[in-house]
C-alpha positions as CSV (number, residue, x, y, z in Angstrom):
1,X,223.7,75.6,145.2
2,X,221.2,75.8,148.0
3,X,221.3,79.6,148.3
4,X,217.9,79.9,146.8
5,X,216.5,76.5,147.8
6,X,214.0,76.2,150.7
7,X,215.0,73.9,153.6
8,X,214.9,71.2,154.7
9,X,217.6,69.7,152.5
10,X,218.1,66.0,151.9
11,X,221.5,65.1,150.5
12,X,222.7,61.8,149.1
13,X,225.2,60.5,146.6
14,X,224.6,59.4,143.0
15,X,225.7,55.8,143.9
16,X,223.0,55.5,146.6
17,X,220.7,53.6,144.2
18,X,218.7,51.8,146.9
19,X,217.5,54.9,148.7
20,X,214.0,54.2,150.1
21,X,210.9,56.2,151.0
22,X,211.3,54.8,154.6
23,X,214.8,56.2,154.9
24,X,213.7,59.7,153.7
25,X,210.8,59.6,156.2
26,X,213.2,58.7,159.1
27,X,215.4,61.7,158.2
28,X,212.5,64.1,157.9
29,X,211.1,62.9,161.2
30,X,214.5,63.5,162.8
31,X,214.5,67.1,161.6
32,X,210.9,67.6,162.8
33,X,212.1,66.4,166.2
34,X,214.4,69.4,166.4
35,X,217.7,68.3,164.9
36,X,219.7,70.8,162.7
37,X,221.5,68.0,160.9
38,X,221.4,64.3,160.6
39,X,223.5,61.6,159.1
40,X,222.4,58.0,158.5
41,X,224.3,54.8,159.3
42,X,223.5,51.1,159.5
43,X,225.0,48.5,161.7
44,X,227.0,45.6,160.2
45,X,224.3,43.0,161.2
46,X,221.7,44.9,159.0
47,X,224.0,45.4,156.1
48,X,225.2,41.8,156.1
49,X,221.6,40.7,156.6
50,X,221.1,41.9,153.0
51,X,224.2,40.3,151.6
52,X,227.7,39.5,152.9
53,X,229.3,41.4,150.0
54,X,227.1,44.5,150.5
55,X,229.9,46.3,152.4
56,X,233.4,45.2,153.5
57,X,234.5,48.2,155.6
58,X,232.9,49.3,158.8
59,X,233.8,52.0,161.3
60,X,234.3,50.5,164.8
61,X,232.9,52.9,167.3
62,X,231.2,52.6,170.7
63,X,231.1,48.8,170.6
64,X,229.4,48.9,167.2
65,X,230.5,48.3,163.6
66,X,228.7,50.8,161.4
67,X,228.5,51.8,157.7
68,X,227.7,55.3,156.4
69,X,224.5,55.4,154.4
70,X,225.5,58.5,152.4
71,X,222.3,60.2,153.5
72,X,222.1,63.5,155.2
73,X,219.3,65.9,156.2
74,X,219.8,69.5,157.0
75,X,217.2,71.8,158.6
76,X,218.6,75.0,157.1
77,X,221.6,76.9,155.6
78,X,223.6,76.9,158.9
79,X,223.7,73.1,158.9
80,X,225.2,73.1,155.4
81,X,228.5,74.0,157.0
82,X,228.4,70.8,159.1
83,X,227.7,68.8,155.9
84,X,231.0,69.8,154.4
85,X,232.8,67.1,156.4
86,X,230.8,64.5,154.4
87,X,231.4,66.2,151.0
88,X,233.2,63.2,149.6
89,X,230.6,60.7,150.8
90,X,232.1,60.2,154.2
91,X,235.1,58.3,152.9
92,X,237.0,58.9,156.1
93,X,239.0,55.6,155.8
94,X,240.8,57.1,152.9
95,X,241.6,60.3,154.7
96,X,241.9,59.9,158.5
97,X,243.0,63.5,159.0
98,X,239.5,64.6,157.8
99,X,238.0,62.2,160.3
100,X,240.0,63.7,163.2
101,X,239.1,67.3,162.1
102,X,235.5,66.5,161.8
103,X,234.9,64.5,165.0
104,X,237.8,65.4,167.2
105,X,240.6,63.2,168.5
106,X,239.1,62.7,172.0
107,X,235.7,61.6,170.5
108,X,237.4,59.1,168.2
109,X,239.6,57.7,170.9
110,X,236.8,57.5,173.5
111,X,234.5,55.9,170.9
112,X,237.0,53.4,169.7
113,X,237.7,52.4,173.4
114,X,233.9,52.1,174.0
115,X,234.2,54.6,176.8
116,X,231.3,56.8,175.6
117,X,228.1,56.2,173.7
118,X,227.2,57.0,170.2
119,X,224.7,59.5,171.5
120,X,227.4,61.2,173.6
121,X,229.6,61.6,170.6
122,X,226.7,63.2,168.7
123,X,226.2,65.6,171.6
124,X,229.9,66.5,171.8
125,X,230.2,67.1,168.1
126,X,227.0,69.2,168.2
127,X,228.4,71.4,170.8
128,X,231.7,71.8,168.9
129,X,229.8,72.9,165.8
130,X,227.0,74.9,167.5
131,X,224.3,72.7,166.0
132,X,222.1,69.9,167.1
133,X,223.4,67.0,165.1
134,X,222.2,63.4,165.4
135,X,223.1,60.1,163.9
136,X,220.1,58.1,162.6
137,X,220.4,54.3,162.8
138,X,218.9,52.6,159.7
139,X,217.7,49.0,160.4
140,X,217.3,48.7,156.6
141,X,220.7,47.5,155.6
142,X,220.1,48.3,152.0
143,X,220.6,52.0,152.8
144,X,224.3,51.5,153.4
145,X,224.9,49.8,150.0
146,X,226.4,52.1,147.4
147,X,227.5,51.1,144.0
148,X,231.3,51.6,143.9
149,X,232.4,48.5,141.9
150,X,231.2,45.3,140.2
151,X,230.7,43.6,143.5
152,X,228.4,46.2,145.0
153,X,226.7,46.7,141.6
154,X,225.8,43.0,141.7
155,X,224.4,43.2,145.2
156,X,222.3,46.3,144.4
157,X,221.1,44.7,141.1
158,X,220.1,41.6,143.0
159,X,218.2,43.6,145.6
160,X,216.4,45.6,142.9
161,X,215.5,42.5,140.9
162,X,214.5,40.6,144.0
163,X,217.0,37.8,143.3
164,X,218.8,38.4,146.6
165,X,216.6,37.1,149.5
166,X,216.9,39.6,152.4
167,X,216.7,38.3,155.9
168,X,213.5,39.3,157.7
169,X,213.8,42.7,159.3
170,X,217.1,43.5,157.5
171,X,215.8,45.3,154.5
172,X,213.0,47.7,153.5
173,X,209.4,46.8,154.1
174,X,207.7,45.6,150.9
175,X,206.5,48.3,148.7
176,X,202.7,48.1,148.2
177,X,201.6,50.6,145.5
178,X,198.0,51.6,145.8
179,X,196.0,52.3,142.7
180,X,192.7,54.0,142.9
181,X,190.3,54.9,140.2
182,X,188.9,58.4,140.2
183,X,185.3,58.6,141.2
184,X,182.7,60.1,138.8
185,X,182.6,63.2,141.0
186,X,186.4,63.9,140.8
187,X,187.6,66.5,138.4
188,X,189.5,65.2,135.4
């Protein structure tokens, strides 16, 4: 476990094959800004900007349709307790009781009715857990694609091979590796 590991902790799932450097940086920046725990999500428009088959189920909350990115950042051991609600990858649609316990009935209802903002829900859940928790919005829709079946495997494979054209602004920035030759003065 994390008992001997040094924080911060970055947690994801094994099927999150499109995890990017940019997403990791966003999460670490959120912790540096003072959050105890973060979870990442992406809006439907970004996920479907990658491919219509990338994700079929979205949570409807605060006038938005969002998908969990299965990416969490924790500032320290106390925040590990909050992460327990996402232990099964945030599959709340399969277990609505877990969803209610994690976020509270009033937060779910108010969010579904668009009566409070996403930020307000984060603040209320933070208060309930005694931590500063924040939701991080990923404009890179690839971050919400996990490989659960042949359909999503095909989408992820197409993204990795570059055969699926991603709409401008909906995916990761192009990776530009930099190769430098050591100078004659640098140690070998």
